[in-house]
C-alpha positions, 0 to 999 in steps of 0.5 A: 480514542484515535480518530479516523481519517475523513474518507470520502472527500477526494475519492470517486465513486469507484473508490468509495465502493472498494472503500464500503467493500473493505469496511463491510463485515464479510470482506475477505480480501483476495490477492492479485499478487501474481508468483512472478511479482511475489518474486519481484518483491521478495528479490528487492526485499532481500536486497534491502534488508540487509541495509541500514534502514533510516526512519523518516517522516514524509507529508503525502496527500491523504488521497495518495495514502488510501490509494496506496493502502488500497494497491497495497491491500491488492498486492497483499503486503503492508503499505510502508512495504509497497511504499518502500517498493516505489522508492527502491525502484525509483532510485535505482533504475 
């Protein structure tokens, strides 16, 4: 059985409230993704979809990863896609 990461060690009260809400049985995600933001992300995805992909390993602080996952949930996308988008923007701007 896979051990779940320890949650709460680095979270402030607001982040802990978000975590508890997500983990509750009656949670229904709501995307705050605007049509403009969705179009921007789709453009980024299409621009990179035909490129060769390289698999990497990356060590992040647990608190950063949890924040990325929360942000991805808010944006309605997988967290790995969000990380890819952030990195793509950083290297192309």
